[in-house]
C-alpha positions as CSV (number, residue, x, y, z in Angstrom):
1,X,73.3,-24.0,14.8
2,X,70.7,-24.1,12.1
3,X,68.8,-26.7,14.2
4,X,69.0,-24.5,17.3
5,X,67.6,-21.5,15.4
6,X,64.9,-23.6,13.9
7,X,64.0,-25.0,17.3
8,X,63.9,-21.6,19.0
9,X,61.9,-20.1,16.1
10,X,59.5,-23.1,16.2
11,X,59.0,-22.8,19.9
12,X,58.4,-19.1,19.7
13,X,56.1,-19.7,16.7
14,X,54.3,-22.4,18.7
15,X,53.8,-20.0,21.7
16,X,52.6,-17.2,19.4
17,X,50.1,-19.6,17.7
18,X,48.8,-20.8,21.0
19,X,48.5,-17.3,22.4
20,X,46.7,-16.2,19.2
21,X,44.4,-19.2,19.1
22,X,43.5,-18.8,22.8
23,X,42.8,-15.2,22.2
24,X,40.6,-16.0,19.3
25,X,38.8,-18.9,21.0
26,X,38.1,-16.6,24.0
27,X,36.7,-14.0,21.6
28,X,39.4,-11.5,22.4
29,X,41.2,-9.5,19.7
30,X,44.9,-9.0,19.9
31,X,46.0,-5.5,20.7
32,X,48.5,-3.5,18.8
33,X,51.2,-3.9,21.5
34,X,50.7,-7.7,21.5
35,X,51.1,-7.8,17.7
36,X,54.3,-5.7,17.9
37,X,55.7,-7.9,20.7
38,X,55.1,-11.0,18.6
39,X,56.6,-9.3,15.5
40,X,59.8,-8.6,17.5
41,X,59.9,-12.1,19.0
42,X,59.0,-14.1,16.0
43,X,59.4,-12.0,12.9
44,X,57.1,-10.1,10.5
45,X,56.1,-12.9,8.1
46,X,55.0,-15.5,10.6
47,X,53.2,-12.9,12.7
48,X,51.3,-11.5,9.7
49,X,50.5,-15.0,8.6
50,X,49.3,-15.8,12.1
51,X,47.2,-12.6,12.3
52,X,45.7,-13.4,8.8
53,X,44.8,-16.9,10.0
54,X,43.3,-15.6,13.2
55,X,41.3,-13.0,11.3
56,X,39.8,-15.6,9.0
57,X,39.0,-17.9,11.9
58,X,37.2,-15.1,13.8
59,X,35.5,-14.0,10.5
60,X,34.5,-17.6,10.0
61,X,33.0,-17.8,13.5
62,X,31.1,-14.5,13.0
63,X,29.9,-15.7,9.6
64,X,28.7,-18.9,11.1
65,X,26.9,-17.0,13.8
66,X,25.4,-14.7,11.2
67,X,24.3,-17.7,9.0
68,X,22.8,-19.4,12.1
69,X,21.0,-16.1,13.0
70,X,19.7,-15.7,9.5
71,X,18.6,-19.4,9.5
72,X,16.7,-18.8,12.7
73,X,15.2,-15.7,11.3
74,X,14.2,-17.6,8.2
75,X,12.7,-20.4,10.2
76,X,10.8,-17.9,12.4
77,X,9.5,-16.2,9.2
78,X,8.5,-19.5,7.8
79,X,6.7,-20.5,11.0
80,X,4.9,-17.1,11.0
81,X,3.9,-17.6,7.4
82,X,2.6,-21.1,8.2
83,X,0.7,-19.7,11.1
84,X,-0.8,-16.9,8.9
85,X,-1.7,-19.4,6.2
86,X,-3.3,-21.7,8.8
87,X,-5.3,-18.7,10.1
88,X,-6.3,-17.7,6.6
89,X,-7.3,-21.2,5.8
90,X,-9.3,-21.4,9.0
91,X,-11.0,-18.1,8.3
92,X,-11.8,-19.2,4.8
93,X,-13.2,-22.5,6.1
94,X,-15.3,-20.7,8.7
95,X,-16.5,-18.2,6.1
96,X,-17.4,-21.0,3.6
97,X,-19.2,-22.9,6.5
98,X,-21.1,-19.7,7.3
99,X,-22.0,-19.3,3.7
100,X,-23.1,-22.9,3.4
101,X,-25.1,-22.6,6.6
102,X,-26.8,-19.4,5.2
103,X,-27.5,-21.1,1.9
104,X,-29.0,-24.1,3.8
105,X,-31.1,-21.8,6.0
106,X,-32.2,-19.8,3.0
107,X,-33.1,-23.0,1.1
108,X,-35.0,-24.4,4.1
109,X,-36.8,-21.1,4.5
110,X,-37.8,-21.0,0.8
111,X,-39.0,-24.7,1.0
112,X,-41.0,-23.8,4.1
113,X,-42.5,-20.8,2.4
114,X,-43.4,-22.9,-0.7
115,X,-45.0,-25.5,1.5
116,X,-47.0,-22.8,3.3
117,X,-48.0,-21.2,0.0
118,X,-49.1,-24.6,-1.3
119,X,-51.1,-25.3,1.9
120,X,-52.7,-21.8,1.6
121,X,-53.6,-22.3,-2.1
122,X,-55.0,-25.8,-1.3
123,X,-57.1,-24.3,1.5
124,X,-58.3,-21.5,-0.8
125,X,-59.1,-24.1,-3.5
126,X,-60.9,-26.3,-1.0
127,X,-62.9,-23.3,0.2
128,X,-63.7,-22.3,-3.3
129,X,-64.7,-25.8,-4.2
130,X,-66.9,-26.0,-1.1
131,X,-68.5,-22.6,-2.0
132,X,-69.1,-23.9,-5.6
133,X,-70.5,-27.2,-4.3
134,X,-72.8,-25.4,-1.9
135,X,-74.0,-23.0,-4.7
136,X,-74.5,-26.0,-7.0
137,X,-76.3,-27.9,-4.2
138,X,-78.5,-24.8,-3.6
139,X,-79.2,-24.5,-7.3
140,X,-80.0,-28.2,-7.5
141,X,-82.3,-27.9,-4.5
142,X,-84.1,-25.0,-6.2
143,X,-84.2,-26.9,-9.5
144,X,-85.7,-29.9,-7.6
145,X,-88.2,-27.6,-5.9
146,X,-89.0,-26.0,-9.2
147,X,-89.3,-29.5,-10.8
148,X,-91.6,-30.5,-7.8
149,X,-93.7,-27.4,-8.4
150,X,-93.8,-28.0,-12.1
151,X,-94.8,-31.6,-11.4
152,X,-97.4,-30.5,-9.0
153,X,-98.6,-27.9,-11.4
154,X,-98.8,-30.5,-14.2
155,X,-100.8,-32.8,-11.9
156,X,-103.1,-29.9,-11.1
157,X,-103.4,-29.2,-14.9
158,X,-104.0,-32.9,-15.5
159,X,-106.7,-33.0,-12.8
160,X,-108.2,-29.8,-14.1
161,X,-108.2,-31.3,-17.6
162,X,-109.8,-34.4,-16.3
163,X,-112.5,-32.4,-14.5
164,X,-113.0,-30.2,-17.6
165,X,-113.3,-33.4,-19.7
166,X,-115.7,-34.9,-17.2
167,X,-117.8,-31.7,-17.2
168,X,-117.8,-31.6,-21.0
169,X,-118.9,-35.2,-21.0
170,X,-121.6,-34.5,-18.5
171,X,-122.7,-31.5,-20.5
172,X,-122.8,-33.6,-23.6
173,X,-124.7,-36.3,-21.9
174,X,-127.3,-33.8,-20.6
175,X,-127.6,-32.3,-24.0
176,X,-128.1,-35.6,-25.6
177,X,-130.7,-36.5,-23.0
178,X,-132.5,-33.3,-23.4
179,X,-132.3,-33.4,-27.2
180,X,-130.9,-30.0,-27.4
181,X,-127.9,-31.2,-29.2
182,X,-125.9,-29.2,-31.6
183,X,-127.1,-30.9,-34.5
184,X,-128.9,-34.0,-35.5
185,X,-126.9,-37.1,-35.0
186,X,-124.3,-35.5,-33.0
187,X,-125.3,-37.2,-29.7
188,X,-123.9,-40.4,-28.8
């Protein structure tokens, strides 16, 4: 008899477990009337144990779903953060490239301006040198002309002196010939 009761209780318990697991796997919850029917058929302790096991199995499934959902949310957040970091990095790279380009353009512009300033100074120096050279050349020409005039004047003075000397000699000769010398023995 003990075996028969165990067999009947085991079969009933097996049916209850199968019903509960099929209800849990389908995602359905057991209603109060089903719980009470199983309590009457099987007994209080096995039914409560079965309900407890079914509760933890469903809780485990919901926890797994919640963990998977939070993992997906975390992965999505991480992906967004990576995208934002890539965007920031790209913006920083673009900004640094712009700054580098502006610095390069500014350096090129300054170099060009320095070259232009140097060329302009060189032109001004060349023009000043040409002016000074032309002034010096003009002064040298005037000095040469003055030297030529002085030389011509000196020649004229020399000629005049030669003529004056010749006249004086002629006058002396005449005076000596005439005997109207300045004094005795002064004639040649």
